[in-house]
C-alpha positions as CSV (number, residue, x, y, z in Angstrom):
1,M,57.9,16.2,-31.2
2,K,61.0,18.0,-32.3
3,P,64.0,15.6,-32.0
4,I,66.4,16.1,-29.1
5,L,70.1,15.5,-29.5
6,L,72.0,12.8,-27.6
7,S,75.3,14.8,-27.6
8,S,77.2,12.5,-25.3
9,L,76.7,9.1,-23.5
10,T,78.5,6.6,-21.4
11,A,77.8,3.5,-19.3
12,A,79.4,1.2,-16.8
13,S,78.0,-2.3,-16.2
14,C,79.2,-5.9,-15.8
15,I,80.0,-6.1,-19.5
16,G,82.3,-3.1,-19.4
17,T,83.2,0.3,-18.2
18,G,82.8,2.9,-21.0
19,L,81.4,2.6,-24.5
20,E,84.2,0.7,-26.2
21,A,84.2,-2.1,-23.6
22,T,80.4,-2.3,-23.7
23,R,80.5,-2.4,-27.5
24,A,83.2,-5.1,-27.5
25,S,81.1,-7.4,-25.3
26,L,78.0,-6.9,-27.4
27,R,79.9,-7.7,-30.6
28,A,81.4,-10.8,-29.0
29,G,78.2,-12.0,-27.5
30,R,79.9,-12.0,-24.1
31,S,77.8,-12.0,-21.0
32,G,79.0,-10.4,-17.8
33,L,76.9,-12.6,-15.5
34,V,78.7,-14.6,-12.7
35,P,77.6,-16.8,-9.8
36,C,76.5,-14.7,-6.9
37,R,79.3,-14.0,-4.4
38,F,78.0,-10.6,-3.3
39,E,78.4,-9.7,0.4
40,D,77.3,-12.7,2.4
41,A,74.3,-13.6,0.2
42,T,73.7,-17.3,0.0
43,L,71.5,-17.6,-3.0
44,P,71.8,-19.9,-6.0
45,C,71.7,-17.3,-8.6
46,W,73.8,-15.3,-11.1
47,I,74.4,-11.5,-11.0
48,G,76.0,-8.8,-13.0
49,E,78.5,-7.1,-10.7
50,V,80.7,-4.2,-11.6
51,A,84.2,-4.9,-10.4
52,G,86.4,-2.4,-8.5
53,L,83.7,-0.2,-6.9
54,D,85.4,-0.5,-3.5
55,Q,88.4,1.3,-5.0
56,V,86.4,4.2,-6.5
57,T,86.8,7.4,-4.5
58,L,84.5,10.4,-4.5
59,P,85.7,14.0,-4.6
60,A,86.8,15.2,-1.1
61,D,84.0,17.8,-0.9
62,L,81.3,15.2,-1.7
63,V,82.4,12.5,0.7
64,R,79.0,12.6,2.4
65,F,77.6,10.9,-0.7
66,D,79.9,7.9,-0.4
67,C,78.1,4.6,-1.0
68,R,78.1,1.9,-3.6
69,N,75.5,3.6,-5.8
70,N,77.3,6.9,-6.0
71,R,80.6,5.3,-6.5
72,L,79.1,3.6,-9.5
73,A,77.8,6.9,-10.7
74,Q,81.3,8.4,-10.3
75,L,82.9,5.6,-12.2
76,A,80.6,6.2,-15.2
77,L,81.0,10.0,-15.1
78,A,84.7,9.5,-15.6
79,Q,84.3,7.6,-18.9
80,D,84.1,8.7,-22.5
81,G,84.7,12.3,-21.8
82,F,81.2,12.6,-20.4
83,A,81.9,15.0,-17.5
84,E,83.8,17.2,-19.9
85,A,80.9,17.2,-22.4
86,V,78.5,18.2,-19.5
87,A,80.9,21.0,-18.5
88,A,80.9,22.2,-22.1
89,A,77.1,22.2,-22.3
90,A,77.0,24.2,-19.1
91,G,79.3,26.7,-20.7
92,R,77.1,27.0,-23.8
93,H,73.7,27.1,-22.0
94,G,74.5,28.3,-18.4
95,R,74.7,26.0,-15.4
96,E,71.2,26.8,-14.4
97,R,69.9,25.6,-17.8
98,V,71.2,22.1,-17.5
99,G,69.0,19.7,-15.5
100,V,69.8,16.3,-13.8
101,L,67.1,13.7,-14.1
102,L,68.0,10.2,-13.0
103,G,66.3,6.9,-12.3
104,T,67.0,4.5,-9.5
105,S,65.1,1.9,-7.5
106,T,67.0,1.3,-4.3
107,A,69.7,4.1,-4.4
108,G,72.3,3.6,-1.6
109,I,70.3,1.2,0.5
110,L,73.3,-1.1,0.9
111,T,74.7,1.5,3.2
112,T,71.6,1.3,5.3
113,E,71.9,-2.5,5.4
114,H,75.5,-2.1,6.8
115,A,74.3,0.6,9.2
116,Y,71.5,-1.7,10.5
117,R,74.0,-4.3,11.4
118,R,75.9,-1.7,13.5
119,R,72.8,-0.4,15.3
120,D,73.0,0.2,19.1
121,A,72.4,-3.0,21.0
122,G,70.3,-1.2,23.6
123,S,68.3,1.4,21.8
124,G,68.4,0.0,18.2
125,A,69.5,3.4,17.0
126,L,71.5,3.6,13.7
127,P,75.1,4.6,14.1
128,A,75.9,8.4,14.2
129,D,78.0,8.3,11.0
130,F,75.1,7.0,8.9
131,D,74.0,9.7,6.4
132,Y,70.6,8.8,5.1
133,R,70.3,11.9,2.9
134,G,73.6,11.4,1.2
135,T,73.2,7.7,0.6
136,H,69.9,5.9,1.0
137,N,67.7,8.8,-0.1
138,I,66.3,8.2,-3.6
139,H,67.4,11.7,-4.6
140,S,71.0,11.1,-3.4
141,V,72.3,10.1,-6.8
142,S,70.7,13.1,-8.6
143,D,72.0,15.4,-5.9
144,F,75.5,13.9,-6.2
145,V,75.7,14.1,-9.9
146,R,74.4,17.6,-9.9
147,Q,77.1,18.7,-7.5
148,A,79.8,16.6,-9.1
149,C,79.1,18.3,-12.4
150,A,78.7,21.7,-10.8
151,L,75.2,22.2,-12.3
152,E,72.5,24.5,-11.0
153,G,69.4,23.4,-13.0
154,P,66.5,21.3,-11.9
155,A,67.3,18.0,-10.4
156,L,65.1,15.1,-9.6
157,A,65.0,11.3,-9.2
158,V,62.4,9.0,-10.7
159,S,61.7,5.7,-8.9
160,S,59.1,3.8,-10.9
161,A,60.8,0.4,-10.7
162,C,62.3,-0.9,-14.0
163,S,61.0,2.0,-16.1
164,S,62.7,4.7,-14.0
165,S,65.7,5.6,-16.2
166,A,63.6,5.5,-19.4
167,K,60.9,7.8,-18.0
168,V,63.5,10.5,-17.3
169,F,64.1,10.9,-21.0
170,A,60.4,11.8,-21.4
171,T,60.6,14.2,-18.4
172,A,63.6,15.9,-19.8
173,A,62.1,16.2,-23.3
174,R,59.0,17.9,-21.8
175,M,61.2,20.3,-19.8
176,I,63.2,21.2,-22.9
177,E,60.0,21.6,-24.9
178,V,58.5,24.1,-22.6
179,G,61.7,26.0,-22.2
180,L,62.6,25.2,-18.6
181,I,66.0,23.9,-19.6
182,D,68.2,23.6,-22.7
183,A,70.0,20.4,-21.7
184,A,69.8,17.5,-19.2
185,V,71.9,14.7,-17.8
186,V,69.5,11.7,-17.9
187,G,69.9,8.0,-17.3
188,G,70.1,6.0,-14.1
189,V,72.1,4.3,-11.5
190,D,71.2,1.2,-9.5
191,S,73.6,-1.0,-7.5
192,L,73.5,-4.4,-6.0
193,C,72.2,-4.8,-2.5
194,L,70.9,-7.6,-0.3
195,T,67.4,-6.1,-0.2
196,T,67.0,-6.5,-3.9
197,L,68.6,-10.0,-4.1
198,Y,66.6,-11.5,-1.2
199,G,63.4,-9.6,-2.2
200,F,63.4,-11.0,-5.7
201,N,64.3,-14.4,-4.3
202,S,61.2,-14.2,-2.0
203,L,59.1,-13.6,-5.1
204,E,60.6,-16.7,-6.7
205,L,61.8,-14.7,-9.7
206,L,65.6,-15.4,-9.5
207,S,67.0,-17.8,-12.1
208,P,69.4,-20.5,-10.8
209,E,71.3,-20.1,-14.0
210,P,72.3,-17.1,-16.2
211,C,69.0,-15.6,-17.4
212,R,67.7,-16.7,-20.8
213,P,65.4,-13.9,-22.1
214,F,62.5,-15.1,-24.4
215,D,63.9,-18.7,-24.2
216,A,61.4,-21.5,-24.2
217,G,62.9,-22.7,-21.0
218,R,63.5,-19.3,-19.2
219,R,63.6,-19.6,-15.5
220,G,63.7,-16.0,-14.2
221,I,65.9,-12.9,-13.9
222,S,69.6,-12.3,-13.1
223,I,70.0,-9.0,-11.2
224,G,72.7,-6.6,-12.4
225,E,73.9,-3.2,-11.6
226,A,74.8,-0.3,-13.8
227,A,75.2,3.4,-14.3
228,A,74.3,5.0,-17.6
229,F,74.3,8.7,-18.5
230,V,73.1,10.6,-21.6
231,L,73.5,14.3,-22.2
232,L,70.3,15.5,-24.0
233,E,70.4,18.9,-25.7
234,R,68.0,21.0,-27.7
235,A,68.8,20.0,-31.2
236,P,70.0,22.5,-33.9
237,D,67.7,23.3,-36.8
238,V,69.8,21.0,-39.0
239,V,70.8,17.6,-37.5
240,S,73.5,15.6,-39.3
241,N,72.7,12.1,-40.4
242,E,75.4,10.8,-38.0
243,A,73.8,12.3,-35.0
244,I,71.6,10.2,-32.5
245,V,68.4,11.8,-31.4
246,L,65.5,11.0,-29.2
247,R,62.7,10.9,-31.7
248,G,59.7,9.8,-29.5
249,Y,58.6,8.5,-26.2
250,G,55.5,6.8,-24.8
251,E,54.4,6.2,-21.2
252,S,51.5,4.2,-19.8
253,S,50.2,2.3,-16.8
254,D,48.7,-1.1,-16.8
255,A,46.7,-0.5,-13.6
256,H,46.5,-4.3,-13.5
257,H,48.6,-5.8,-10.7
258,M,51.3,-4.7,-8.3
259,S,53.9,-7.2,-9.6
260,S,52.4,-9.0,-12.7
261,P,52.1,-7.3,-16.1
262,H,48.8,-7.3,-18.0
263,P,48.7,-10.8,-19.6
264,E,48.0,-9.3,-23.0
265,G,50.6,-6.6,-22.7
266,L,48.0,-3.9,-22.9
267,G,50.1,-1.2,-21.1
268,A,53.2,-2.2,-23.1
269,R,51.3,-1.8,-26.3
270,L,50.0,1.6,-25.3
271,A,53.5,2.9,-24.5
272,M,54.9,1.6,-27.8
273,E,52.0,3.1,-29.7
274,A,52.4,6.5,-28.0
275,A,56.1,6.5,-28.8
276,L,55.4,5.8,-32.5
277,A,52.7,8.5,-32.6
278,R,55.0,11.1,-31.0
279,A,57.8,10.2,-33.4
280,D,55.4,10.3,-36.4
281,L,56.5,6.8,-37.4
282,A,54.7,3.6,-38.4
283,P,55.6,0.1,-36.9
284,T,57.3,-0.7,-40.2
285,D,59.7,2.2,-39.8
286,I,61.3,0.6,-36.7
287,D,64.5,-1.3,-37.6
288,Y,65.2,-2.9,-34.2
289,I,63.4,-3.4,-30.8
290,N,65.4,-3.6,-27.6
291,L,63.0,-5.6,-25.5
292,H,62.5,-5.2,-21.8
293,G,63.0,-9.0,-21.8
294,T,63.5,-9.9,-18.1
295,A,63.4,-13.7,-18.8
296,T,60.5,-14.4,-16.4
297,P,57.7,-16.5,-18.0
298,S,55.0,-13.9,-17.5
299,N,56.9,-10.7,-18.5
300,D,58.3,-12.1,-21.7
301,S,55.0,-13.6,-22.7
302,A,53.1,-10.3,-22.1
303,E,55.7,-8.2,-23.9
304,G,56.0,-10.7,-26.7
305,R,52.2,-10.6,-27.2
306,A,52.2,-6.8,-27.4
307,V,55.1,-6.7,-29.8
308,A,53.6,-9.4,-32.0
309,D,50.2,-7.6,-32.1
310,L,51.8,-4.3,-33.1
311,F,54.8,-5.3,-35.2
312,G,54.2,-9.0,-36.2
313,R,57.4,-10.8,-37.3
314,T,58.6,-7.8,-39.4
315,V,61.0,-6.2,-36.9
316,P,64.1,-7.8,-35.4
317,A,64.0,-7.8,-31.6
318,S,66.2,-9.0,-28.7
319,S,66.8,-8.5,-25.0
320,T,70.3,-7.5,-23.8
321,K,69.7,-8.6,-20.2
322,G,71.5,-11.8,-20.9
323,Y,74.6,-9.7,-21.1
324,T,74.1,-7.2,-18.3
325,G,71.5,-8.8,-16.0
326,H,68.5,-6.7,-15.1
327,A,69.8,-3.4,-13.8
328,L,66.4,-2.5,-12.4
329,G,66.1,1.3,-12.1
330,A,69.1,1.7,-14.4
331,A,67.9,-0.7,-17.0
332,G,66.2,1.8,-19.2
333,G,69.1,4.2,-19.3
334,L,71.6,1.4,-20.0
335,E,69.5,0.0,-22.8
336,A,69.1,3.4,-24.3
337,V,72.9,3.6,-24.5
338,I,72.9,0.1,-26.1
339,A,70.3,1.3,-28.6
340,A,72.5,4.2,-29.4
341,I,75.4,1.9,-30.0
342,A,73.3,-0.2,-32.3
343,L,72.4,2.9,-34.3
344,Q,76.1,4.0,-34.5
345,D,77.4,0.6,-35.5
346,G,74.6,-0.7,-37.6
347,A,74.5,-3.9,-35.5
348,I,71.6,-5.6,-33.8
349,P,72.7,-7.2,-30.5
350,G,72.1,-10.9,-30.1
351,S,70.6,-12.4,-26.9
352,A,73.2,-13.8,-24.7
353,G,72.1,-16.9,-22.8
354,T,69.1,-17.6,-24.9
355,R,69.2,-21.1,-26.5
356,T,65.9,-21.6,-28.2
357,A,63.5,-18.7,-28.8
358,D,60.1,-19.5,-27.4
359,P,58.0,-20.6,-30.4
360,A,54.8,-19.5,-28.6
361,I,56.0,-15.8,-29.0
362,G,55.5,-14.8,-32.6
363,I,58.3,-12.2,-33.1
364,D,61.6,-12.1,-35.0
365,Y,63.8,-12.8,-32.0
366,V,67.5,-12.3,-32.7
367,L,69.8,-14.9,-31.1
368,T,73.1,-13.8,-32.6
369,P,74.3,-10.3,-33.7
370,R,73.2,-9.1,-37.1
371,S,74.8,-6.3,-39.1
372,R,72.4,-4.1,-41.1
373,P,71.6,-0.4,-41.5
374,I,69.6,0.9,-38.6
375,V,67.7,4.2,-38.5
376,H,65.1,3.9,-35.8
377,V,65.3,1.8,-32.6
378,L,62.5,1.2,-30.1
379,S,63.7,0.5,-26.5
380,N,61.2,-0.9,-24.0
381,S,61.3,-0.6,-20.2
382,F,58.4,-2.0,-18.2
383,G,58.3,-1.9,-14.4
384,F,56.5,-3.4,-11.4
385,G,53.0,-2.0,-10.9
386,G,52.6,-1.7,-14.7
387,T,54.6,1.5,-15.1
388,N,55.7,1.4,-18.8
389,A,58.0,3.5,-21.0
390,S,59.1,3.2,-24.6
391,L,61.8,5.3,-26.3
392,I,62.5,5.8,-30.0
393,L,66.1,6.7,-30.8
394,S,67.0,7.6,-34.4
395,R,69.9,8.5,-36.6
396,G,69.6,12.1,-37.8
397,S,66.3,13.7,-38.5
398,R,65.0,11.2,-41.0
């Protein structure tokens, strides 16, 4: 594929709002996970909560979209000059030529949880002020961002569990390739809610301590929330060596089980191989792998098996979910931003929370940050139901 330019990016998560705060936490090895005090949840777990969302206000003409998820989106849009970069792109290409493609898993379902508690005692009807389309609807966040940025191009939401906001990169790349659009706002937004917390607890997947990806004693996930946005644009004929580009992507489906990955990581390997093939790269060309790394025994083992089979011990790899928690539908977008930071800084993130890398997984697992030149990064996002996506981000066109 022809590389696609990442012309602007931003993120907001529990480790920081904006790129510099995110970068500082990664450099310091500083996790943002805290004991769960969210709403009235009584669960012995740790979460990655973004502070101050109750104080975020939406534009007056977009108040129907007011919910935790869209407030998180608004917070991120205001960072790193991202909204201004999108406006400039719309000026270059035309508003109808800039798409909005975002991933999420539960959107604004917290608003529905609140509305359910206020339902009519007699009829059970939800309160009249509850706006499903503006909040709970999966498309709400894409619609909100499209209107907040005054764009007129195609808009859609992908909800494929934890691969959601990685898959939108692939969708945008295809739209650009066939000439439907010239640029796209991609990424994802997912926010904390009781449905997610209690749902994962019922699956016995929540860790009672901060998650420890790829640790020999890992005990499960820590749920986080995040908004991450990237502006993708058709790349010029000559790309500078300092630019960050989407070089390849791969998608696959395990078709194995509704919640468990293929034990040998078959779907994960297929996605990684497809990304390498599309980027015209060999496994030895990859300088760093940002693993999906949820810190559950089965997911890390399956992904580790796939990575070991394809890359052996030659490529450094780590999971950054020990910093941010698992942001579910926003994880792929957030980790694409982290991959871009790694390329910009020549720094491989360590693995916050991990004490002893699992010796049964035969990969070069990075515990503490490493400084080294990085040209190509592979970022993995693997979701429930075996929906997998791998992205390759690179410096320049090398």
